[in-house]
C-alpha positions in Angstrom: -44.6 -9.5 1.0 -48.0 -11.0 1.1 -50.6 -9.4 3.3 -53.5 -11.2 5.1 -56.0 -10.4 2.4 -53.6 -11.8 -0.3 -52.3 -8.5 -1.7 -48.6 -8.4 -2.6 -46.8 -5.3 -1.5 -43.2 -4.1 -1.7 -41.3 -3.7 1.6 -38.2 -1.8 2.7 -35.1 -3.0 4.4 -32.1 -1.1 5.9 -29.1 -2.7 4.3 -26.4 -0.5 5.8 -23.5 0.2 5.5 -23.0 -0.4 9.2 -19.8 1.5 9.7 -19.2 4.0 12.5 -18.1 6.7 10.0 -21.4 6.2 8.1 -23.8 6.8 10.9 -26.0 9.8 10.1 -24.4 10.6 6.7 -24.9 7.5 4.6 -27.8 5.1 4.7 -29.1 2.6 2.1 -32.7 1.6 2.2 -33.8 -1.1 -0.2 -37.4 -1.3 -1.6 -37.8 -5.0 -2.2 -40.1 -6.9 -4.4 -39.7 -10.3 -2.9 -35.9 -10.7 -2.6 -34.7 -9.3 -5.9 -33.4 -6.3 -6.0 -8.1 16.4 -2.0 -5.1 18.6 -1.5 -3.8 18.5 -5.0 -6.9 19.8 -6.7 -7.1 22.8 -4.3 -3.5 23.7 -4.8 -3.8 23.5 -8.6 -6.9 25.7 -8.5 -5.0 28.3 -6.4 -2.0 28.1 -8.8 -4.3 28.6 -11.8 -5.9 31.7 -10.3 -2.4 33.1 -9.4 -0.9 32.0 -12.8 1.8 30.4 -10.6 4.3 28.1 -12.3 5.3 25.0 -10.2 8.9 23.9 -10.4 9.5 20.8 -12.5 10.9 18.8 -9.7 7.9 19.5 -7.5 5.6 18.4 -10.3 7.4 15.0 -10.5 7.2 14.6 -6.8 3.5 15.3 -6.9 2.9 12.7 -9.6 5.0 10.2 -7.7 3.1 10.5 -4.5 -0.3 10.7 -6.2 0.3 7.4 -7.9 1.4 5.9 -4.6 -1.9 7.1 -3.2 -3.8 5.6 -6.1 -2.2 2.1 -5.5 -2.9 2.5 -1.8 -6.5 3.3 -2.5 -7.2 0.6 -5.1 -5.4 -2.2 -3.2 -7.5 -1.5 -0.1 -10.8 -1.0 -1.9 -10.4 -4.0 -4.2 -9.5 -6.4 -1.4 -12.1 -5.2 1.1 -14.6 -5.7 -1.7 -13.3 -9.2 -1.9 -14.0 -9.7 1.8 -17.6 -8.6 1.1 -17.8 -11.5 -1.3 -16.2 -13.9 1.2 -12.5 -13.9 0.2 -10.2 -12.8 3.0 -6.7 -13.8 1.7 -6.4 -11.0 -0.9 -7.0 -8.4 1.8 -4.2 -9.8 4.0 -1.7 -9.8 1.1 -2.6 -6.3 -0.2 -2.6 -4.8 3.3 1.0 -6.0 3.8 2.1 -4.2 0.6 0.0 -1.1 1.4 1.9 -0.8 4.7 5.1 -0.3 2.8 3.5 2.5 0.7 2.3 4.3 3.8 5.8 4.1 5.2 7.0 6.3 2.3 4.5 8.9 3.4 6.0 8.8 6.9 9.5 9.3 5.5 8.6 12.5 3.7 5.8 14.6 5.3 5.9 12.7 8.5 2.2 11.4 8.5 0.8 8.2 7.2 -2.5 9.8 6.2 -3.7 13.4 5.7 -0.1 14.4 5.1 -0.7 18.0 3.9 2.3 17.5 1.6 1.2 19.3 -1.6 1.1 23.1 -1.1 0.2 25.9 -3.6 3.4 26.5 -5.5 5.0 23.1 -4.9 5.5 20.6 -2.1 6.3 21.0 1.6 9.8 19.5 1.4 12.2 17.6 -0.8 12.7 13.8 -0.9 15.2 12.3 1.6 18.2 10.5 0.2 17.5 6.9 -0.7 13.8 7.2 -0.9 13.5 7.0 -4.7 15.6 3.8 -4.6 13.4 2.2 -2.0 10.2 3.3 -3.8 11.5 1.7 -7.0 12.3 -1.6 -5.2 9.0 -1.7 -3.5 6.9 -1.0 -6.6 8.7 -3.7 -8.5 7.8 -6.2 -5.8 4.2 -4.9 -5.8 3.9 -5.6 -9.5 4.5 -9.3 -8.9 2.0 -9.1 -6.0 -0.7 -7.8 -8.4 -0.1 -10.9 -10.5 -0.6 -13.1 -7.4 -3.9 -11.3 -6.5 -5.1 -11.8 -10.1 -4.2 -15.5 -10.0 -6.4 -15.8 -6.9 -9.4 -13.8 -8.0 -9.7 -12.9 -11.6 -10.4 -16.4 -13.0 -12.1 -17.7 -9.9 -15.4 -19.3 -10.7 -17.2 -18.1 -7.5 -15.7 -14.6 -7.8 -17.0 -14.3 -11.4 -20.5 -15.6 -10.4 -20.8 -12.9 -7.9 -19.6 -10.0 -10.1 -20.3 -10.7 -13.8 -23.5 -9.0 -15.1 -24.2 -7.5 -11.7 -24.7 -3.7 -11.1 -24.3 -2.8 -14.8 -23.9 0.8 -16.0 -24.2 2.0 -19.6 -22.0 4.8 -21.0 -25.0 7.1 -21.2 -25.9 6.4 -17.5 -22.3 7.2 -16.5 -22.5 10.5 -18.3 -26.0 11.4 -16.9 -25.0 10.6 -13.3 -21.6 12.3 -13.6 -19.5 9.2 -13.1 -15.8 9.7 -13.5 -12.5 7.8 -13.2 -12.6 4.1 -12.9 -16.4 4.3 -12.6 -16.7 5.7 -16.1 -14.1 3.4 -17.8 -16.0 0.1 -17.2 -19.4 1.4 -18.5 -20.9 -0.3 -21.5 -19.2 0.7 -23.7 -16.3 2.2 -21.7 -15.9 5.9 -21.5 -12.3 6.7 -22.2 -11.8 9.9 -20.1 -8.8 10.2 -17.8 -7.9 13.7 -16.7 -4.2 12.8 -16.8 -4.5 12.3 -20.6 -7.5 14.4 -21.6 -6.4 17.5 -19.7 -2.8 16.8 -18.6 -1.6 18.6 -15.5 1.9 18.6 -13.8 4.1 16.3 -15.9 1.4 13.7 -16.8 2.0 14.6 -20.5 5.4 12.9 -20.0 4.0 9.7 -18.5 1.1 9.0 -20.9 -0.6 6.2 -19.0 -2.9 3.7 -20.8 -6.6 4.1 -20.0 -8.2 0.8 -19.4 -11.9 0.6 -20.5 -14.5 -2.0 -20.0 -17.1 -3.7 -22.2 -19.9 -5.0 -19.9 -20.1 -2.2 -17.4 -20.6 -4.6 -14.5 -18.8 -5.1 -11.2 -16.3 -7.5 -12.8 -15.3 -4.8 -15.2 -14.8 -2.4 -12.4 -12.6 -4.9 -10.5 -10.5 -5.5 -13.7 -10.1 -1.7 -14.2 -8.8 -1.2 -10.7 -6.2 -4.0 -11.2 -5.0 -2.5 -14.5 -4.9 1.0 -13.0 -2.5 -0.3 -10.3 -0.3 -1.6 -13.1 -0.3 1.7 -14.8 0.5 3.5 -11.5 3.5 1.2 -11.0 4.6 2.1 -14.5 4.4 5.8 -13.8 6.2 5.5 -10.4 9.1 3.7 -12.1 9.4 6.5 -14.6 9.3 9.4 -12.2 12.7 9.0 -10.4 14.5 8.5 -13.8 13.0 11.6 -15.3 12.9 13.8 -12.2 15.4 16.7 -12.4 17.2 18.5 -9.6 16.1 22.0 -8.6 13.6 23.8 -6.5 10.5 22.3 -4.9 8.6 25.5 -4.3 7.7 28.5 -6.5 10.1 31.4 -6.0 7.6 34.0 -5.1 7.5 36.4 -2.2 3.8 37.1 -2.3 0.6 36.8 -4.4 -1.8 39.3 -5.9 -4.9 37.2 -6.5 -7.0 38.4 -9.5 -10.8 38.3 -9.4 -12.0 35.5 -11.8 -13.1 32.0 -10.9 -11.6 28.6 -11.9 -12.6 24.9 -11.9 -9.6 22.6 -11.6 -9.9 18.8 -11.6 -7.4 15.9 -11.0 -7.8 12.2 -11.6 -8.1 11.0 -8.0 -8.2 7.3 -7.2 -12.0 7.3 -6.8 -12.7 9.5 -9.9 -12.6 13.1 -10.9 -11.9 15.4 -7.8 -12.5 19.0 -8.6 -12.3 22.4 -6.9 -14.3 25.5 -7.9 -12.7 28.7 -6.6 -14.1 32.2 -6.8 -11.8 35.1 -6.0 -12.9 38.6 -5.0 -9.4 40.0 -5.2 -8.5 39.5 -1.6 -6.1 37.0 0.0 -9.0 34.7 0.8 -11.4 32.9 -1.7 -14.9 34.3 -1.9 -16.2 30.7 -2.5 -14.8 27.2 -2.7 -16.9 24.3 -3.9 -15.4 20.8 -3.8 -16.7 18.2 -6.3 -16.1 14.8 -4.8 -16.7 11.8 -7.0 -18.4 9.7 -4.4 -21.6 11.9 -4.3 -22.2 11.3 -8.0 -21.4 7.6 -7.8 -23.7 7.0 -4.9 -26.7 8.3 -6.9 -26.5 5.3 -9.2 -27.0 2.7 -6.5 -30.8 2.6 -7.0 -30.5 2.0 -10.7 -27.7 -0.6 -10.4 -29.5 -2.6 -7.6 -32.8 -3.2 -9.4 -33.6 -6.8 -10.2 -30.7 -8.1 -8.1 -30.5 -10.1 -4.8 -29.9 -8.3 -1.5 -26.5 -10.0 -1.2 -25.6 -8.3 -4.5 -26.3 -4.8 -3.1 -23.5 -5.3 -0.6 -20.9 -5.9 -3.3 -22.3 -3.1 -5.5 -21.7 -0.7 -2.7 -18.2 -2.3 -2.3 -17.4 -1.5 -5.9 -18.6 2.1 -5.5 -15.8 2.7 -2.9 -17.7 5.6 -1.3 -16.3 7.7 1.5 -19.1 8.8 3.9 -17.8 12.4 4.0 -18.4 12.8 0.3 -22.1 11.9 0.4 -23.1 14.0 3.5 -25.1 16.5 1.4 
């Protein structure tokens, strides 16, 4: 910005996000030089403190619904990001498939979101008859829908112009900022750290998913990682019903005597590493619980990634961050 006496000064602009859930908790202010610019982790932590063994069937059910959740998250986040760039068709296609996944939630815990299905010691209830068959059929269809989404976006010239070499992150920056999950994989070079493989929990040692990593560390890499993660989730979902044994879904225990130490337990959530730090004082209530949500760490990198890019690029950088406002209200 040029002043009356000819001096050039930086100016600030409120870029958003303008979403009702973000008012008061998340705000992005750009300093511009011209125009360039969850349930499972908590339950696992309690189980670790109690030295509680979860029945094998319950572990498979947990893995099954976690991967359904991962697909639901990535399909929504990737296609709403496409809308930020100007492409609306992928969102409509993915939302149709996501609706089928949410229906599976309704058939088991009875709620489409915030299901409160995973409990310390197992899960709330067993799977109804026919559900595994329907899940297998739906995920097979979703695999072909992923191919259709890729045909529309991955090689699209405009899509690549908006994403390639924008908002780059190096491997060292990812480590310094505490990035995790699909945010760490596409750094330059990719950080191959997936809690499901690096520190297996439940029956993830039986599924052994491939961990996709990037090479450029830009927004295009992050998009490709999400697409491949959905493919890996489909692969795990198909495996679960075939490997799932019959048996109990809750730990057979009439009561708990909680010891006094502390524990940090993390799971590979769709948005990154979601961890719970629990401190016990020997009573039936935790002395302290600290939740480590991935979005807070990821949001800290917005300033670094936005430098030397256009204001329109900042919108899509935020889109690839996939931040939930409740995670950044600190």
